[in-house]
Structures are given as C-alpha cells and as structure tokens.
ZADO-800474 format. One record per residue: x, y, z of N, C-alpha, C in turn. Coordinates in steps of 0.05 Angstrom, whole numbers, plus 32768, in hexadecimal, padded with zeros to 4 digits. Example, Ala and Ser with C-alpha at 12.3 -4.5 7.8 and 13.67 -1.06 7.14 Angstrom:
% ZADO-800474
81087F8E809C80F67FA6809C81087FBE809C 81017FD3808E81117FEB808F81028001809D 
% end
This chain:
% ZADO-800474
862D7D767F6A862A7D647F5C860D7D5A7F61 86007D547F7D85EF7D407F8985D77D557F91 85ED7D797F8C85DA7D917F8C85C37D957F80 85D57D997F5D85C57D937F4585AE7D817F40 85C07D647F4E85A17D527F4785897D577F54 858D7D667F71856C7D697F8785657D7F7F79 856E7D967F6885657DA97F5985577DA17F3A 85627D8E7F3685547D8B7F2085417D707F20 85387D637F3A852B7D547F3985137D737F4E 851D7D877F5585077D8B7F6C84F67D9B7F49 85027DA47F3185017DB27F1184E97D9C7F0B 84F97D877F0A84D97D6F7EFD84C37D697F16 84CC7D6D7F2984A47D697F3884A07D8B7F3A 84A87D907F3784937DAD7F34848E7DA87F1A 849E7DA97EFF848D7DAF7EE8847B7D8A7EDF 84827D7A7EFC845F7D677EF3844A7D6C7F01 84537D787F1E843E7D8A7F2184347DA07F16 84427DAC7F05842E7DC37EEF84237DB37EE1 842C7DA57EDA84197D8F7EC084067D7F7ECE 84037D7D7EEB83EA7D657EEC83D37D857EF1 83E07D967EF683C57DA87EF983C07DBC7EEB 83D07DBC7ED683B87DC07EB983B57DB17EB0 83B67D957EA883AB7D877E9783887D807EA5 83897D827EC4836F7D7F7ED683687DA67ED8 83677DBF7ECD83677DC97EC2835B7DCB7EA6 83667DC07E94835C7DBA7E7C83407DA07E79 83497D907E8683307D847E92831E7D907EA2 831C7D977EB2830B7DB57EB682FD7DC67EA5 83057DD17E8C83027DDE7E7B82F87DC87E6A 82FA7DBB7E6382E57D9F7E4782CF7D967E4F 82D57D9F7E6F82BC7D8F7E7982AE7DA97E82 82B07DBC7E7C82A17DD57E7982997DDF7E5D 829F7DD17E4B82937DD67E2E82867DC77E22 82817DB17E2F826E7DA57E3882517DA27E41 824E7DAF7E5182377DB87E5C82277DD47E4C 820E7DC87E4C81F97DC97E4D81E57DC87E5C 81CB7DD87E6281AE7DD17E7381AA7DB97E73 81AF7D9D7E6581A27D947E6981BF7D7E7E7B 81CB7D887E8281E77D797E9581F17D8D7EAC 81E47DA17EAB81EF7DB97EC681E67DD37ECE 81E07DDF7EDA81CE7DE97EDF81C87E057ECE 81C87E047EB981D07E1D7E9B81B67E287E95 81AA7E367E93818C7E327E8581977E347E68 817F7E287E6181817E247E4781807E407E32 81867E4E7E3881877E637E2A81A37E5F7E24 81B17E5B7E2981CB7E557E3381D47E467E1E 81C77E387E1881D47E1E7E0681D97E2B7DE2 81E87E227DDC81F27E2D7DC981E47E287DAD 81D87E377DA581C87E2F7D8881CA7E237D77 81E07E1A7D7481EF7E097D6081E57DEB7D64 81E77DE97D7B81E47DCE7D8C81D07DBD7D95 81BA7DE07DA5819D7DD87DAC81937DB37D9A 817F7DC97D9081797DAC7D8281887D927D7C 819D7D927D7581A47D757D7B81AB7D697D91 81BB7D767DA281B17D6B7DC081997D6E7DCF 81827D747DBD81677D6E7DC881557D527DB8 81617D4B7DA581577D377D9A816B7D1E7D98 818B7D1E7DA581937D037DA981877D067DCC 81857D1F7DD581797D107DF481577D007DF3 81527D0D7DE281347D077DDC81317CEA7DD8 811D7CDC7DE281197CBD7DE7810F7CBA7DCB 81147CA27DBE81047C917D9A80E77C8F7D9F 80D97C957D9080B97C967D9B80A77C997D83 80A07C887D6E80937C8F7D5B80777C937D58 80697CA87D70805A7CAD7D7C805B7CCD7D60 80447CD17D5580407CF07D4B803A7D067D60 80417D147D5A80487D2E7D74802B7D3C7D6F 802C7D4E7D8C80077D557D9780027D3F7DA6 7FE57D397DB07FD67D227DBF7FD27D0E7DB4 7FD47CF87DC37FD57CE27DC07FB37CDF7DC2 7FAF7CC77DB37F957CB77DB77F877CB97DD2 7F707CB97DDB7F6A7CB57DFD7F737CD47E10 7F807CE27E037F867D047E107F6C7D097E0A 7F5F7D167E1F7F557D337E257F4F7D517E1D 7F407D4E7E037F447D6D7DF87F4B7D7A7E04 7F4E7D9B7E047F4B7DB27E0C7F477DCB7DF7 7F2C7DC17DE47F2C7DCE7DD37F1B7DE87DE3 7F107E027DCF7EFE7E0C7DD07EE87E127DDE 7ED77E107DF17EC57E147E007EAD7E287DF7 7E947E157DEF7E7F7E307DE57E757E437DFD 7E767E597DF97E727E707E057E5B7E777DFF 7E4D7E8A7E0D7E307E907E0C7E307EA47DF6 7E1B7E977DEA7E127EB07DC47E0D7EC27DCF 7E167ED77DC77E087EF67DBF7DF97EF77DA8 7DFA7EE47D937DE57EE27D847DE27EC67D79 7DD27EBE7D787DCB7EA77D627DB77EA27D5A 7DC57E927D3D7DA87E877D1C7DAB7E6F7D1A 7D967E627D147D937E4D7D0A7D8F7E457CF3 7DA97E317CE97DB37E297CCA7D9F7E167CBF 7D8E7E0E7CB57D877DFA7C997D917DED7C8C 7D8B7DD97C807D947DCA7C727D7A7DD87C4F 7D947DE07C3A7D817DF37C1B7D7C7DD87C13 7D8A7DC77C0C7D797DB67BF07D877D9C7BF4 7D797D8A7BF07D807D717BF47D957D687BD6 7DA37D4A7BD97DB27D447BBD7D997D3C7BAD 7D897D357BB17D707D247BA87D5F7D487B98 7D677D617B9F7D5B7D7D7B9C7D3E7D837BA3 7D367D5E7BBE7D227D7B7BCB7D337D8F7BDE 7D167DA37BDD7D2A7DAD7BF37D0E7DB57C11 7D037D9E7C127CEC7DA57C2B7CFE7D8A7C3D 7CFB7D947C5D7D117D7F7C707CFB7D897C88 7D007D677C8C7CF37D677CA97D0B7D6E7CBD 7D0A7D7F7CDA7D147D8D7CF07D1C7D777D03 7D3D7D6B7CFD7D4A7D597D167D577D667D2A 7D517D887D287D5C7D947D3B7D847D927D35 7D947DA27D4D7DA57DAA7D507DC27D8A7D44 7DDA7D8C7D377DDE7D827D3D7DFB7D847D37 7DF97D9E7D407E1C7DA67D497E197DCB7D45 7E317DD17D567E2A7DEE7D5C7E467DFF7D5D 7E3E7E0C7D397E657E157D2D7E627E367D43 7E777E2C7D597E7A7E467D627E907E5E7D50 7E8C7E7E7D4E7E987E967D4C7E917EA97D4E 7EB67EAD7D637EBD7EBF7D727EC27ED27D62 7EBE7EF07D6E7EC97F097D5C7EC17F1C7D75 7ED67F2E7D6C7EE17F477D807EC67F607D7B 7EB47F677D8B7EB07F7E7D7D7EC77FA07D85 7EB67FB07D6D7EC47FC87D6E7ECB7FD07D85 7EDB7FDA7D857EE07FE07DAC7EEB7FFD7DAD 7ED280087DB67ED0802B7DBC7ED7802D7DD9 7EE8803A7DD87EED80497DFA7EDF805C7DFE 7EE3804B7E1C7EC2806D7E307EDD80847E32 7EDA80A47E337EE180AF7E317ED080C17E42 7ED580CA7E587EC780DD7E6F7EE080F57E67 7EC281177E657ED581247E667EBD81377E7D 7EDC81367E907EC881417EAD7ECC81637EA0 7EB9817A7EA37EB081957E9B7EC181A17EA9 7ED581A87EC27ED381AE7EDD7ECD81D27ED2 7EBD81E77EDA7EB281F57EDA7EB6820A7EF9 7EC082247EFC7EC082307F097EA6824C7F09 7EAD824F7F257E92825B7F2A7E8D82707F43 7E86828A7F3B7E8E829E7F557E7F829F7F63 7E8B829C7F817E78829B7F987E6382BB7F9D 7E4382C07F9D7E2E82CB7F957E2F82E07FAF 7E4482D17FC67E3D82DD7FE97E5182F37FDB 7E7382D87FE77E8482EF7FE17E9982FC7FCE 7E8982F07FBE7EA282F57FA67EB482E37F9C 7EBF82D27FA57ECF82BF7FA37ED182AE7F8C 7EDB82AB7F797EDA828D7F677EE1827A7F6A 7ED982687F707EDF82447F737EE4822B7F62 7EEF82227F537EF0820D7F477EE881F27F50 7EDC81E07F3E7EDC81C27F3A7EF481BA7F3E 7EE781A67F4C7EFD81867F517EF681707F42 7F0281667F3D7EFF81497F2A7EFB81337F46 7EE3812F7F477EE7810D7F577EF781047F5E 7EE980F67F757F0780D87F777F0580BC7F72 7F1E80BB7F667F1C80A47F527F2080B47F2D 7F1C80C07F2F7F2380CD7F127F3380E17F0E 7F4180F07F167F5F80F47F207F7080F37F0B 7F7D80D57F037F9380D27EF77F8A80D27ED5 7F7480CB7ED17F6580D57EAB7F6680AA7EAA 7F71809E7EA87F6E807C7EAA7F6980707EB7 7F4A80677EB57F3F80567EBF7F4580467ECE 7F35802E7EE47F41800C7EE77F4D7FFD7ED5 7F2E80007EC17F367FED7EB57F4E7FEC7E95 7F59800F7E957F6980037E857F8780067E8E 7F8680107EA87F9A80117EB87FA37FEE7EB9 7F927FE37EBC7F8D7FC57EBF7F9B7FB37EAE 7F957FC57E8F7F977FB97E787FB07FBB7E6D 7FC07FD17E777FDD7FDA7E6E7FEF7FCC7E7E 7FE67FC37EA17FF67FBB7EAA7FFB7F9D7EAF 7FEB7F927E9A7FE47F757E967FF67F6F7E7E 7FF57F827E64800C7F867E4F802B7F7A7E5B 80267F917E6680447F9A7E72804E7F8B7E8B 803F7F867E9680487F6A7EB780447F507EB8 80287F4C7EA580287F397E9A802B7F2A7E90 80237F3A7E7880367F2F7E5680507F327E45 80577F3E7E5F807B7F497E5680807F5C7E45 80647F6B7E3580707F7E7E1E80847F987E2B 80837FA77E1480967FC47E2980857FD57E20 80907FEB7E29808780037E28806F80067E17 808780097DF9808C801A7DD980787FFC7DDC 806D7FDF7DD2805C7FCA7DC880427FD97DD5 803F7FE37DF9801F7FD57DFC801A80017DF2 8031800A7DE9802A80277DDF801280247DCC 8027800B7DB4801C80097D9F80007FF87D9E 7FFF7FE87DAB7FF27FDD7DB37FD27FF37DB9 7FD980057DC67FBE800D7DD77FB980257DBE 7FC980257DA97FCC80407D987FB880337D7A 7FB8800E7D797FB580027D5D7F9C7FF57D6B 7FA37FED7D807F827FEA7D937F667FEB7D96 7F6E7FFF7DA47F6D80137DB87F58802E7DA3 7F7880327D927F7580517D857F7780627D9E 7F85805F7DAC7F8A806B7DC27FAC80717DCA 7FA4808E7DBE7FD2809B7DC77FD380A27DDD 7FE5808D7DE87FED80957E00800B80967E04 802380A77E10802F80A97E138049808B7E25 805E80947E1C8073807B7E2C806E807F7E41 807380A07E51806C80AB7E6F804F809C7E73 8041809C7E71801F80A37E74802780877E7B 803180757E6A803280607E76803D80507E8C 8052805F7E8F8065805E7EAF805B80627ECC 804280827EB9803980817ED48025806E7ED0 801180697EBF7FFD80497ECC8003803B7EDC 802B802D7ECF802B801B7EE2803A801C7EF6 803E80337F04804280387F1B802980417F30 801D804C7F227FFA804B7F3B7FEF802D7F35 7FFF80177F207FF07FFE7F2E80007FF47F46 801D7FFA7F4480307FE97F5280287FF27F68 8024800B7F70801080117F867FF5800B7F8F 7FE780047F7F7FC37FEE7F797FD27FD67F8C 7FE37FCA7F7C7FDF7FA87F867FF57FA37F9C 80027FB57FAF80197FB47FC380067FA57FDD 7FEE7FAB7FDE7FE07F9C7FF07FDE7F7A7FED 7FD97F7A7FC87FE17F647FCA7FFC7F4E7FBE 80097F5E7FC180247F537FCB802B7F4F7FE4 801E7F5D800280217F57800E80107F41801A 80027F4380157FED7F2D80247FFB7F138011 80007F197FF280117EF17FF380287EEB7FF6 80327F04800680537F068018804C7EF6802C 80367F03803D80277EF2805A80257ED38050 80127ED08041800A7EBA803A801F7EA18030 803C7EAD802380557E9C801B80647E988038 805D7EA48041806C7EA3805A80707E948077 804F7E8F807280447E708084803F7E5A8086 80437E4D805C803E7E3D805A80557E29806D 80517E0F806980687DF7807280767DF18063 80707DF9804180877DEA802C808A7E06801E 80A17E09801580AB7E2A800180BC7E1F7FEF 80C47E2C7FD880D17E1E7FC080DD7E397FBD 80FA7E3D7FBB81057E587FC581167E517FA4 81237E677F9881407E717F85813B7E8E7F79 81577E8C7F6D815E7EA67F6781617EB27F46 81697ECD7F3F81737ECD7F2881757EE67F21 818E7EEF7F1281927F057F1781807F1A7F05 817A7F327F1D81737F527F04818B7F607F09 81827F6A7EE981937F8A7EE981837FA37EF4 81877FB87F0381867FCD7EFF81907FE37EEF 81857FF87EEE819B80117EDF81BD80087EDE 81C6801D7ECB81E480057EBB81EC7FF67ECB 81CC7FE17EC781E37FC77EC981F57FC07EED 81DD7FC67EF181EB7FBB7F1681DB7FB17F14 81E47F907F1D81D77F787F2681CE7F757F4A 81B67F6E7F3C81A37F6E7F58819D7F567F59 818E7F417F6881807F337F70816B7F247F69 81557F1A7F57813B7F0E7F5B81337EF27F6D 81237F027F8081217EE17F8F81087EDB7F90 80F97EC17F8E80E27EB67F9180E77EA07FA7 80D07EA57FB980C77E8E7FCE80B17E847FC0 80A57E6F7FBE80897E697FB980897E4E7FB5 80707E477FB8805C7E297FBE804C7E2C7FA9 80377E0D7FA780267E087F9A80117E1E7F95 80017E267FA77FF27E407FA27FF97E5F7FA2 80127E5E7F9C801E7E837FAC803D7E927FA1 804A7E987F90805A7EA17F8E80637EB77F97 80837EC07FA780807EE37FB3809D7EE47FA7 809B7EF37F9D80B87F097F8F80C07F1A7F97 80E37F207F9D80F87F397FAB81077F437F96 810B7F517F9481267F5B7F8E81417F677FA4 81537F567F9B815D7F6C7FB781837F6A7FB0 81947F757FB981A47F7C7FAC81C47F657FB7 81BD7F547FC381C87F3E7FC481B87F287FC4 81D37F187FC681C67EF57FBD81D97EEA7FD0 81D57EEF7FEA81DC7EE6800181C67ED88016 81D07ECF802E81C07EC6804281AD7EE18046 81B57EFD804E81AC7F15805181927F1A803D 81907F19802A81827F108012816A7EFD800B 81737EEA802181647ECE801A81537ED68038 815A7EDF804F814D7EE8806281367EF38061 81467F10804A81237F27804B81167F1A802D 811E7F02803381017EF6801E80F37EE9802D 810A7EDB804180ED7EC7804880DD7ED08070 80EC7EE7807680E57EE6808D80E87ED880AD 80D57ECE80AF80D77EC680C580CA7EA480C1 80BD7E9680A780BE7E81809E80D37E72809F 80C67E5F80AB80D97E4080AF80D87E2480B0 80C77E25809980C07E03808680D57DF98081 80CF7DE9806A80DB7DD0806080E37DE48042 80F17DE8803C80F87DF5802281087DE58011 80FF7DE87FF581007DD77FDE81147DEC7FCC 81357DDA7FD881427DF57FB9815D7DEC7FB3 81697DFF7F9E81807DE67F9681987DE57FA5 81B77DE27FAB81C67DDB7FBB81DD7DF17FBC 81CB7E107FAC81D47E2D7FBE81DA7E277FE1 81F67E2A7FDA82087E367FF481EB7E36800E 81DD7E56800681D27E59801081B97E50801C 81B07E3D8010819F7E31801F81A67E10802B 81C07E04802481C77DF3803181CD7DF98048 81C77E0D805681D37E18806D81B27E128077 81A87E0D807481867E0B808281847DF78090 816F7E0E80A681777DF180C281657DDE80C2 814E7DE980B581367DD780B781317DBE80A5 81197DB4809C81227D9D807F81207DA7805E 812B7DA6805181367DAC804381327D958030 81297D9A800981277D827FF5813D7D937FE2 81517D837FE481687D8D7FCF815E7D817FB6 81657D987FA381537D987F7E815E7D737F73 81577D677F70815E7D507F6581667D537F49 81587D5E7F3C81587D777F1581777D777F23 81767D8E7F29819B7D907F2E81AF7D887F29 81AF7D6F7F3B81BB7D557F4681C47D4A7F29 81A87D437F2A81A97D287F0F81B77D407EF6 81B17D5B7EF081BC7D687ED981E17D6A7EDB 81E67D677EFE81FD7D687EF782127D477EF0 82057D367EFB82057D197EF582167D177ED9 81FD7D217ECB82007D207EB282107D257EA2 821A7D387EAB822C7D4F7EA2824E7D447EAC 82477D317EBE82687D197ECD82607D037EB6 82457CF97EAE82477CE47EA0824C7CE27E7C 82577D017E7D826D7D097E6482897D0D7E57 82967D0D7E7782AB7D0B7E7782C27CFD7E64 82DD7D057E6582E77CF67E5382ED7CD77E68 82EE7CEA7E8782F47CCE7E8F82EA7CC07E98 82F07CA27E8C82DA7C907E8382D47C8B7EAE 82E17C8D7EC182DB7C887ED182C67C9C7EE0 82CB7CB67ED682BE7CCF7EE482A47CC77ED9 829C7CBE7EB582897CBB7EB1827B7CAA7EBB 82897C8E7EC582757C717EC882687C7D7EEA 827B7C927EF7826F7C9A7F0B82557CAF7F04 82547CB67EF682397CCD7EE5822A7CC97EE4 822C7CA97ED3820E7C9C7EC782057C8B7EE4 82127C7D7EF9820A7C6F7F0681F57C907F1A 820A7C987F1B81F87CAF7F3681DC7CBB7F21 81E57CBC7F0A81CB7CCB7F0281B17CAD7F03 81AE7C9C7EF981A07C817EF9819E7C7E7F17 81AA7C8B7F3581A27C897F4581967C9D7F47 81997CB17F4781807CC27F4481637CD07F3B 816C7CC37F2481547CBF7F1781407CA97F25 81417C967F2F81317C857F4081297C8B7F52 81367CAA7F66812B7CAE7F7E81217CBD7F71 811F7CD07F6181067CE57F5680E87CCD7F49 80F37CB67F4480DF7CAE7F3880C87C9F7F52 80DB7C987F6980C77C8E7F8180B77CA27F8C 80BA7CBD7F8180A37CD57F8F80897CBC7F81 808E7CB87F6280677CA67F5780657C957F5E 80817C887F5B807E7C677F6C808C7C657F84 807C7C627F9F80927C5D7FAA809F7C3F7FAF 80B77C437FB980C17C2C7FC180B17C237FDA 80BA7C007FD480BB7BEB7FEF80CA7BEE7FF9 80D17BDC800B80E87BE58026810B7BD48010 80FF7BBF8009810D7BB57FF781217BC67FEB 81087BCA7FD5811B7BE07FC381217BF87FCD 81157BFC7FDF81267C237FF281407C147FF9 81427BFC800781527BFA801481757BF57FFE 81677BE37FE781797BE17FD781857BFD7FC6 81787C0E7FC581837C2A7FBA818C7C337FCB 818F7C317FED81A17C3F7FF881AF7C357FFE 81BA7C207FFE81CB7C127FF981E57C187FD8 81DB7C137FCB81EA7C1E7FB181EA7C3D7FB4 81EC7C537FC381E47C687FC082057C6E7FD1 81F87C5E7FE5820D7C65800082307C547FEB 82247C487FDD82417C3D7FD882477C457FC0 823A7C517FA882477C667F9582577C797FA3 824C7C847FC282557C9A7FCC82707C8D7FD2 82727C727FEC82897C707FEC82A77C677FDD 82997C647FC982AF7C5C7FB382BA7C6E7FAD 82AE7C807FA782B67C9D7F9E82B87CC07FAE 82BA7CC77FC682BE7CD57FCA82D87CDE7FE0 82E37CD07FD583027CCD7FDB831B7CCC7FC0 83077CD37FB1830F7CDB7F9283137CF67F9D 83317D077F8783397D1C7F9183317D2B7F68 83187D287F5883127D287F4382F07D377F4A 82E47D367F2A82CA7D3F7F3182B07D2A7F38 82BE7D237F3282AE7D007F3E82A27CFF7F67 82C87D047F7182C87D027F8E82BE7D257F94 82BF7D2F7F8082AD7D477F9482877D4D7F90 82897D3B7F7C825D7D3A7F76825E7D277F99 82797D0E7F8782697CF37FAA82677D037FC5 82767D197FCA82797D1E7FE482607D367FE9 82637D427FD082427D577FD782297D427FDC 82217D2F7FCF82127D167FD682167D137FF2 82287D077FF082267D048010821F7D198025 82287D308025821B7D4C802F82007D4E8029 81F87D45801F81D37D49801381C67D3C8018 81D67D19802081C17D068024819E7D0A8035 81AA7D16804981967D11805281797D2E804E 81867D3E8031817A7D52801F81697D448003 81717D2E800381687D217FEE81477D0E7FEF 81387D067FFB812B7D03800681147D05801A 81127D24801780FB7D23802C80E47D278021 80E77D27800180C67D2B7FEC80B67D117FEE 80C97CFD7FFB80BC7CE5800380B37CDD8022 80BD7CF4803480B47CEA804B80987D078054 809F7D0F8043808D7D2B805080787D2C8030 80607D398034804F7D2B802280507D468019 804B7D537FFD80487D6A7FEA80667D7B7FE9 80817D707FF3809D7D747FE180A47D687FCE 80B57D7E7FB680B37D647FA180D07D6B7FA4 80D47D557F9980F47D4B7F8E81047D657F83 80F77D737F7681087D897F6780FD7D9E7F64 81027DBA7F6181037DCB7F6380F37DD97F4E 80E87DCD7F3E80DB7DDF7F2180CD7DF87F27 80BF7DF17F3A80AB7DFC7F4580BA7E187F43 80CB7E1A7F5480CF7E427F5080E97E497F3F 80E77E2E7F2E80FA7E397F1280E07E427F07 80D37E377F0180B77E3C7EEE80B67E5B7EFB 80AE7E5E7F0F809B7E767F0F80B17E937F0E 80CE7E8C7F0580E77EA37EFE80EB7E9C7EEA 80D67E887ED480E27E927EB880DA7EA27EB1 80BC7EAD7EB880AF7ECB7EAA80C37EE57EB9 80CB7EE27EC980E27EF87EC980FB7EF67EBD 81047EDA7EBF811A7EDC7EA581137EED7E99 81097EDD7E8980F87EE47E6580F67F047E65 80EF7F197E8080E97F2B7E8B81017F3F7E86 81137F317E9081337F497E8F81427F3E7E7B 813A7F267E6B81457F2A7E4A813B7F3B7E3A 811F7F3D7E40811A7F557E2E81217F767E31 81237F737E4E81217F967E57813F7F987E5E 81507F877E6381717F867E7581687F977E97 814C7F917E99814D7F977EB781347FAF7EC2 813B7FBD7ECB81307FD77EDF81427FEE7EDA 812D80077EE0814780187EE38141802C7F02 8134801D7F10813180337F218128801C7F3C 812480237F5D812280137F7580FD80147F70 80F080237F6180CF80257F5B80CA80107F46 80DF800E7F3680D67FFB7F1D80D37FDA7F32 80EC7FDB7F4C80FC7FBD7F4F80DD7FB87F5B 80CF7FCB7F6880BC7FCE7F7B80AA7FB67F62 80957FCB7F52808B7FCD7F30808F7FAC7F34 809F7F9A7F2080B07F817F1C80A47F717F41 80A87F747F4980AC7F677F6B80917F5E7F62 807A7F7A7F6780667F707F6880547F627F57 804C7F6D7F3E80427F627F2680477F447F1B 805B7F3D7F29806D7F227F1D80607F0B7F45 805E7F1E7F4C80507F147F71802D7F0A7F5B 802D7F217F5980067F177F5280047F077F3C 800C7F0D7F2080087F057F0A800D7EE37F18 80267EDB7F27802D7EBF7F1D80267EAB7F34 80137EC37F4B7FFC7EB47F5C7FEB7EB07F4E 7FE67EC47F3A7FC47EB97F2F7FC87E9C7F1B 7FDB7E997F167FE87E8E7F0A7FE27E6F7F0B 7FED7E757F2A7FF37E557F317FD47E567F3D 7FC47E617F437FA27E5E7F4B7F997E5B7F2F 7FA47E5B7F1F7F8D7E5F7F067F7A7E727F07 7F867E8E7F127F707E9F7F127F767EB17EF8 7F5F7EC77EF77F5E7ED77EDE7F737EEC7EED 7F907EF67EE67F9C7F167EE87F8D7F2C7EE5 7F817F307ECF7F747F4F7ECC7F547F537EDF 7F4A7F447EED7F3A7F447EF47F447F507F14 7F567F457F1B7F5F7F4A7F347F717F667F39 7F817F6F7F1A7F847F817F147F707FA37F19 7F557F9A7F057F427FAE7F0B7F3A7FBA7F26 7F397F9C7F387F2C7FAD7F4A7F387FB77F58 7F5B7FAE7F657F737FBD7F6C7F767FDB7F5C 7F777FD87F4B7F7080017F417F5080127F4A 7F3C7FFD7F4C7F22800F7F4E7F2980107F6F 7F2D7FF77F837F3980067F9A7F4F80207F91 7F57801C7F917F7480307F9A7F6680487F90 7F5B804D7F777F5280617F6B7F3680687F79 7F30805F7F847F18806A7F937F1A805F7FBA 7F2D80617FC27F3280587FDA7F2780417FE8 7F1D802D7FD77F1280177FEB7F2D80067FF2 7F1A7FF77FF67F337FD980017F2E7FC67FEF 7F497FB87FE57F4E7FAD7FCF7F387F887FD9 7F3A7F867FC17F2D7F5F7FCA7F487F557FD1 7F457F467FE67F5F7F3D7FEE7F557F1F7FFC 7F3B7F207FF87F2F7EF97FFB7F4D7EE57FF3 7F457EEF7FDB7F4C7ED67FC67F617EC87FD6 7F797EE67FE17F927ECE7FDF7F957EC77FFE 7F7D7EC880147F797EC180377F6F7EAB802B 7F5D7E9D80137F567E8880157F6A7E778001 7F807E8180057F807E677FF17F907E4A7FFB 
% end
C-alpha cells in the first residue's frame, strides 16, 4: 500500500515539474511574440507590416507641431551655382500703363538647373601594321598604356558608383547606361569594370584599414552575408567617426574578430555579444540594446517582471541623458544607489528579470565609460548605421557569388562609407583611383592619412 502511495507521489511531483516547465516555456514564447525592433535587438525590417505603423504611433510622443522644419530651423535649400548663362529681366508694364521704369537693381536671383546633352567621348585607336623595309618582318602597333580596357576612368568610376554606392543591380546599371548615355554595355562587361575598380581601390582599402586599427576608440558590429548557394558568411565593420573598415569572414567568432581588428587594442564600443564581452581593455556596452531589452520586459504579462523592466529602462535612459547633462556628485550617487538596489532586489530571481539583473551586474564596469572618456558614445549606433547600407545590399542581391565579389563588397563599402563620414564625394576618389590603376601611377591617399 505504502509503495503505491510513493509511486503516486512521485508521479504527481513529476507532473508538477513538467507543468512548471511548460508554463515557463509558454511564458517565454509569449514574450517572443511581443518582441519587435523597439523592445529587442531585432531589426526594423522584421517588424510585422500590420502593426508597424500602429506601434510607431503608440510610442510616438504626442505633439501639436506640424511636420517639417520648425520656426528658427536653419534651412538647407539649394545654393546658387556659378551661372553658365545669365539673363536680365526688367518690368514690362506698370498697372497704370506706363512702360518707362527707373532701374533699381536686382531684387532676386531665380536659378534654373538643367542637364546639357550628354555626348560620350569615343576614341578609335586605329592599329596599323607595317613591314620592316630592312628585314621584311611585319610588326603591329600596340595600344598605349591606360587605354587597353575599352572604358576610361570616369565612366568606370560612374559604373562603380551606381553599383557600389547607390546599390543598383548590374541590369539597372545597364539600363541607365543605355537610357542616359546611349551606351549599350553587356552585363559581363559591367562586371569586368567592377573587377578593375575593385583592384584600383585596394590601396585605399588597406590605407583605411591601417588608419582605423590605430585609433583610440572604435565601434564594432557584424551582420550575416551570403555567398553562392546561400553559404553563410559574416560582414564585420570596425569604425569610428572618421573612417569605417569592412571585412567579410566565414565565421562569427573570436577568430573573425581578431582578423578584423589586427593588433588594435583601444576602447571598444559594442553590443553584448559574447566575443566582445571578453575584451580585456575598456569597453562601452551599447545602452540602446539594454534599453530595448528592458522595454521588452516592461511589457511582460508578469506584473513583477514588467515593473522591473520599467524601472531598468528608466534608469538606463537617465544614464544616456547624462552624456548631454553631466550629473552632479549627488545626482550620480543617487543614480548609482538606485541601480545597485535594482540589481540586488532581482538578481536571485529565476525568471527573465533575474537574468537581466545579473547581466547588468556583470556589465557595471562597462555602462558609463562614455562619461569617463571623451569621444566615447553611449550606444553602438554608429556601427549600426555603417552596416545599414550593407544590409540593404544583402536584401537586394542576396549576397555575392565568389571570393572576388566579397573583396569588392569589402573595398567599396570601406571607401564609400569613409567618404560619407568625411562628407567627401566618392566619385572623384574613384576617378583618381582608376586613373592611377590604368596609367600606372600612385593614387591619392593623402586625404586618408590626414583624417
């Protein structure tokens, strides 16, 4: 009899354990259902199209201001360009019927911009052959250095700009050349042009890499990248406020991170990915990631977890605000005491709040480096913005087809995004690179060295 009772008790305990485990799994799954880009690390593109606008309106603070520039905002309208032609317009007739006016000078300049007719410069090199009058041998002329490819530096740079900076597909570039330049060019030829530009900008790529890897502060991030047949690679970026260096690697691990940074050992700004968390030097953890996670907890069905999430998000937002409004000694002590109390009250919990509290405790030394070292940001937004162009490229093209395609992506992103950070035009850089490559000269790298 006692044996039967013991078996029933064991069965009940087993079932209770199973029920508790299933309830926790249901709770975790429900929490995942409510995740979006505002309360997790998911990208905005993953948000449901049916709730995206509703979520934005709900989270958007109410205001009575009209869209657009506000009173006092400095405009960024078109600037007057040097005129190629100028016409003086005078009043024709007064309302009283008089046509004789005293000239009081120009009161306004109306500018109209138009494109001229685009005429391609097409050179035909007529290669002659001749017979030597002395020995009778026949010799043929050769195309001079720099003209062997069939496409000059400027048009090569334009094709590279359209493909690598503007993100156009090969067929879109082909249509542009046909419609705008009246130039019929094959897809294969466009690819050959891009391969040449890739080789031409390799010196720029290496110079930017060397520059980034000696800076005091750098941001890092990574995103999936696919090669032929959907083989998963990873596109990494190491960047600062002056330059961005990109590298595609087969892995997302410490080996790939080491290949990206080389011997660099400065201050790292990153999310909390495990590889970055092992950084032995100073590291600023991205507070935006932590805030989004806290927002996710604040919407949990469990009121205690939700309360914890609200409190954590509030304190972390206040910490970010300190970058623009440095706290007094009293304000800092009060903030630090509240944060430590938040962690102490929740770190022993076995739910999501406990996990997050233990994460905060582990990261305490990495939360406010931006307040201690000038030039460090509180978030990793810079690296995420640098990767955005690459993510859009990946969504359009599904990645690359070969290792040479990977090298093209690395190099053109490094050049274009660095130019973007410097507010520098990319096209002249590409033209100079192609001139140097085709005519065997040294490219202009001084602008990189002087960053």
